[in-house]
Structure formats: structure tokens, C-alpha cells
N, C-alpha and C positions, 0 to 999 in steps of 0.2 A: 503493499500498500502506500502510495506515494505519504512523506511525510509531511503532516499539517501543519500550515505555519499560522502562530496566532493561537497555537492549542493549549502550550503545557499550561499556562496563566489560570486559561478558563478549563481545562479540565479537575484546577487545582481548587477553585473555588468553589463553596455549595455543597460538598458532599461531609453528610454530617450526622447524625446519630435519626435520623428522620429518612435515611437510606442511600444509596447508592443510584449512581448512572442506571436506565435501562432505555432502549429503545422504543420508543413506540410507535414508527414510523420508519419506512426508510422508503429508496430506492435504488436500482441498480441505472447507474449513470455510467453515461457510453458516448463514445466520438458520434459528433453532428455531421451529417453530409447536409449541401447547400439545401437537397428537400425536403430537409427536418428544419433547417431554418427559417426564419417568419418570412413570411412571403416581399415584406417590403425588403429584406436582404439582412438587413440589421438589426442590432439591441441598441444602441450607440446612442445614447441623449436619450434613452425611453426609459420607461417602469413598464413591470408586470406586473400581474397579482396571478400569485398560482394556489389549487384549492387541494388540502390535502384532507384526508380520513384515517384521522388515526383511532389506537385500540385503546391504551389505557389512559389514563390519566394523571394528572401529577400539578402540584401550585408552582416548582419550580423548573424552568426548558434551558434547552439549547440548541441550536441549529446549526447544523452542517453543511459547508457549502463547497464544492467542485469544480473546480477546471482542468482537471487530472487530462483532462484528454485534447488539451486546447494550444495549441503553439506561442499564444501569446496570451501576455496578462489581461485581466478582467478587472478595471475601475465597479467600483460599486458604491453609491451615493451615502444611500440609504437602504434601512433592509426594520419592516416593523411586520408585524402580525395583529389579527383583531381576528374578532367571531366573525362570522356572516352573519350578513341578512334571510329569517328564515321567514317563510312566508308559504303559503300554497297558493299563494297568487302569482309565483315568478314560475317563470316559464325556464323549461330543465335545460334550455338552452342557457338559460342566462344565470345560472346558478352559483353565488360565489363573487360575481360583480361590484355588490354594495357589499358594506362590511358596514357593521357598529363602531363608530367614530372610537365613541368610551371604553371604548375594549381593545382599543391597540398600544402597542406594545414597540419602541422604538429596542432594536438590537444592537448592541455594540458588542465591540471587535477589542480586545483591551485600553478600552473606555476609551474608545471612539467609532460612532455612527458610521466616519467613510474606512473604505479597504482597499487596497489590488490584492489580489493573487494571482500569483505568477503562474505562468504558465508549467502544468505537469501539477500544480500543487489544491492543497484544499488548506482549511479554514473551518474553525467551527468560532460560535459566540459565544461572548460570558454570559453565564445564567441569568436569566429574567424571571423576573415574579409572575408568573403566570397562573389564570386559573385553568386549568386545560381539562374540559369534560370525558369521559371517553366514550368514545367513538364521535366526537365533536367533527363538524368540518371546520377547518381553520385553512385563512387565509392570508399567504405569506405575501409581501409585494418589498420588490424590488426593483431602487431605480439605479440607472446606469448613467455611467462613462463611456469613454471607450470600450468597447469592447472585441473578442477574436471575431477573424474571418469565419471560424467554425467553435461555435460554443463547443462544451461540454453541459449535454443534456439528459433524457431519458424520455426514446419515441413516443410510448406506447402509454402515456399520463393518462387516457382513457377520463380525463379532464379539462376543460378547457381553459385555458389561461389567456387572458384579457391585458393586451398592450396600449398601453397610450403614449403621447410625443411628453415629453419632458417628466419631470418629476414630481413624482408624486406626495400627498399628502395625506392622510388620513381622513381628511375631512373632502378629497381630489373627487370631482365627479368624476367617473371614469365615461366618458363619452369618447366617440369617432375614433371608438375600438377597432384594433388589429384583433382576431381569434385565431388561437396557436393549438391546438392539444396536443402539446409537450410539457414536459417542463424541462425550466434552464437553471442548472446552477446547484438548486436542491439536493441533497443527499439526504440524508437525513434528522430526525429531531427525538431526543432523550428528554427524559425526564427524572427527577428523583425519585424516584420510590420505593416503598419497604416490602421488602417481602414479594419483589414481583421478579418475574424474569418474560425474556422475549421468544420465539420461536421464530427463526428464520427461514423463510420457506425461496430457494433455490428451483428455477425452472425457465420456461422458454413461455411462448404466445399465449399456451391457458392459464398459466399461473397471471403473466403483464394481466391478463382480461381482455383478449379479443374476442368480438362475440357479447360482451357486455352494454349496457346503456350507457353511453358518455354523459357524467357527471350526475348519473346515477349510485356510485358504486358500488356495483354489483357483482364482482369478482369473488371468484371459492375463495379469494383469504378475507376481502369480506363478512361474507355471511360466516365463516371460520369464528373471525375475532367477535363479531355481535353475539353467537351461540355459546364462545368463551365468557363474555361478558354476560348473559343468561344467568349463568351460575355462579353460585357464590362462590363453591371449590374453585374456578378456574379465573375469575374474575380478574387474578393478578397475573393473565400471560397476557402479552404483546403481543400482535403478529405481523411481521415487516413481511412483508411483497417484494421479492428477489428475480421477480420475473424479470425477460427479455425476448422481444417477439423475433422467430427466429433462431432463436441460441441453443443451441446445443451442447454435449458433452465433453465432445474429443472433437467431431468433425466438421470441418468448417462451419456451415450456419452463423450467424450476425452479430458482431458485437465479439467483444472476449469469451470464449466458449467459459465452461464452468471449471474446468481445470486451473484455469488463468484467474477467474474471478471469488473463484470458492472460499479464499482466506478472507479477500476485504469483503465481500459481500456475507456471507457466512460467520464466520470465526471471530473474525474485529469489531463486530455491532458488541455496542454496551449492552452487559445482562444477556447476552444471548446464552441460552442453557439447552437448549434445542433445536435439531436444522431439522428438514421437509426437504429431501429430494426425490423433484419430479420433472426429471427431462430422462431425453434418449431418442424420441421419433423425431428430432431433426435429424438426427445423426444414422437412424434408419433409412429415411425419405429420402436419401441422399449415397445411398447405394448405389454400386454397380460391378455385379457377381461379387461381392468381398460381404454381403451380410451377416453369416459366421465371425467371421472373424470382426468383423466390427462390433456385434453383438460380448464377443470375448473381452473386447477393452471396452466397453463401456461398461462392463461387470468389474474387470479391473479399474477404471476410474472412482467406483464404489465405492469400492474397497480402501484407497487412497481414502475417499474422504472419508469411511468412517473410523479407519485408523486415524488420524488430521482429529476429527472430533474427540473420540475419547481417550485421546494424550492432555485433550482442554477439558476434560470431566465433562463432554456433552455426550445429551442421548443423541440418537440421530434416527431418524427413522424414513424409509424409503417408497414412494410410490408409484403403484405399478402402472403401466402405460396401459393407456386408451388405443381403443379399437380406431380405426383411419379405412378399413375396407369403405370406398364409395368418396374419397377426398383424393386431391393432387398427388399426392402419395398412391394411390391405388394404382402401378400399373399390370396388376397379372401378375407379379411375381410373387410365390409366394414364400420365397426366401426370405424376404421382411418378416415377414408372419413369421416364419419360423424364429426369427433373430428375436421377436419381441414376446414370445410363449416362453424364450428361451431367457430373456431376459426378466420375464413376469416373475418365473417360476425360482430362478433363482433368490428374487426379491421376497416373495413369498416362503418359500423354501431354507435357506441356507444361515437360516440366525443369525447372521452378521449383522442387519442392523437391528435395532433396537426394539422396532414395532414396525410393523406392514400400514398403509395406509390403499386401501387397496380399489384405487379409481376408477378401476380395469371392472370390478365389481360392478361400479356405481353405474357407470354410466353406457355397459356394451348392453347391444339389444337383447334382450334372453333370446330370440327366436334368432337370433342371428348376430353368437357372439363374437362375430369380428370386425362386427359393425357397432356404429352409435347407435345407443337407441333416440327414431325417432323424436319423439317429444322432449331432448333435450339438444341435438345438434343446432348450432347456429344458422345454416342452409350449406356449409360445403363441407360434411362429414368428418370435419377433424375437429373441429370448437366448437366447447358446448355455446348454450344459447344462457341466457338469466336463470332458468329455473334448473338445468343441467348444473351450472357451477353454487348454485343453491343447494342441492343437493351434495354436493362433493363437499363444503364448506358446513354443512350440519352433519353431515358423516365422520368426516375428518374430527369434528367438536367432541363427539361422541367417545371416540377414540382414547380423547385426554378427560373428557368428563366422570370415567370409568371409575 
């Protein structure tokens, strides 16, 4: 993980008898190609309001920002957080545009509102007092100076970010808005919490939320977090979504594969005691007469994830790979299906994971187990729809609430 700028002082502050730092929300940062930059081409001199859905709450928080994948520094004039305006009258496409100004709190970095994050680096804010409620939507408003040609972002935010010209203040009305369904520079929110821990879920587009409804927070990890919060015995568990669309365990895929980002995205998040690994279909989807070898390599990678997690005293769960017949990965090659079955059998029966989350059994069609249940797919026979994600999230929660 790239060295943290401004982090040493911030990490030392605010940790007391009330608890330790635990991540309540996180995303996997990645390189931003031209197609995922704002349509205007730049964030220079603009402000962006980004909406996140946290899991556990807290009274003190800090925000991690990332410039890891950029070749130029990013200049930030200010960052403030606030509760959004909640109303049934707000259109889904506009959720989070308006905030409650009285709740706004500026973040500081080594005592200053402005900061510059060097190329390839990250930064973490000083702790700030804030009444962050479990499962709430939080607005993060960043005002920029000069920004990189290619930002560090997360492409699959599944929420709309609202961009305006100039520096935003808590009472600024967002008008003449540029909209982008990406997150820029934000990486993690930690809270000080007592007797709490986090579950890091690393995965591909199914975890990232392809097939969900933009702005409605209905990924499987959202349903997972909601179900955990509903039970007194698991309301102390945070859920972190570290999915990336098109991602793989080892072979090809989009952005850094899981073998490269596992340490940063899972092991190094504050308060993580449990990891869920749900990846592999994109590796198999790219097979070229080497499905058996790829299955063996994926299992080898799983073993390495398990070794690393256990070295840190963490538990790690394996999630079985869901069916893909009828999707763009279905080319009639049954070697891919045999490889999927080989991997799933190992996950279920090897005993090397601390637990199994059998998403294959949740999502498959009982009448045709090599195909996703028609009630659960989003139209492409690979990604679930919100009903499928809800089934996944609630199924996962039952494993932790037993």
C-alpha cells in the first residue's frame, strides 16, 4: 500500500477508551481512464458531492483519500461531510444533491482544511466529531484546485456524484450540475467504535453492484449490512464493499487483480477481522482451452489469501461462484463449467476456508443449476437484479447470525 501522507498524527489522535478505529465504509480505488473522467474532461476548480452508504455508526470519524493511480498531485481546497436531505418527494436520480447545512463539518488534515496529495500517495483526515448513524447516507463534498489528468476513482459507484463549478460551501445550492456515476478520490471512512469489527468483501462486478438501482443502495453488501444491523448480536459488524467491475483473481480482468490488491483492500483496512472472497468468474470467462489450469491457479490464490488472513488472526470465508449459462461467457465450452464446479467443490469441501457462503445455491435455477434463477438475473444471466442481491445479502447475514 502506498505510504500515507499526513496520516501518522491523525491515526494517533482520538483513539481512547471508547474504542478503536473500524472502517464503516470503503471502496476499491483504481485508475481512471478517459471514459470515466467527467464528461467536461476535468475536475479542475470544481466541487463534487459524493454519496456513500455506511454500515456501523460512530461519534468520531476520519476519511481516507487516495491519489494512488494518478501521475500528478491533486490539490484539494476543502472537504466537508453532511447528512443529506431525506424526503419521499426527492427523485431517485437526485438523492443526495441537497444536504442539511447544520450538520456540515469541515475535515482537516494536520490542522488545515486544504491539502495536496502527491502522485501515488494517500491521505487521512484528522478525527472529527460527527454523529454518524448506522446505515445512513453521508454526503462528502470536495472542492478542488488543480487535479490530475487521470483521477484516482472507483468506476462502479452505483450512486450519482454531483459536480459544480467553483468552491462549494455548506449552504451552496448545487445548480448547473454535471452528473457522473463514479467516485473520485474517496477511499475509506473509519469510526471509533467499541467492540466492533469489519467484514471486508472482495469481489468483481457482482459485489460492486452491477444490476442494482443507481442511488438506491441495493447491492448484496447493502442488504448484508442492513440484516446485520437488524440483529442485536451482529449490529457491531461493519461491511466493506471492495468489489470492482470486471475484476479477476489472477487472469486479466479490469483494474488490479485480487492477488495484487488483497493486502490493501482487505488486510490493511482498520478493524477488519473477517474477509469474504467472491471472485473467479472473470478468470474463467477468459479461458482459452486452459480452464482446468485456471481453476487450479484460482484455488492456489485462495490458499494464499487464507494463509495471509490467518497470519493476521482473521477469519476468511469463501463464496461459491454463481452460474453463468446464457450470459456472454457462455460459449458452449463445458470446460468452463467443469472448472467452476471444481472451484466450488473445493470451496465447499476442502475445509480450508473458515466458512462457506454458498451463493451458487442461492442464485441458481433449481430446474437448471448451470443457469441463474430467472427471478434473480438482471437481464444478462450473469449479474443478479435487486431481488437476487437481497437474497444474497440476507443469506450471508444468516451465516453470521447463527
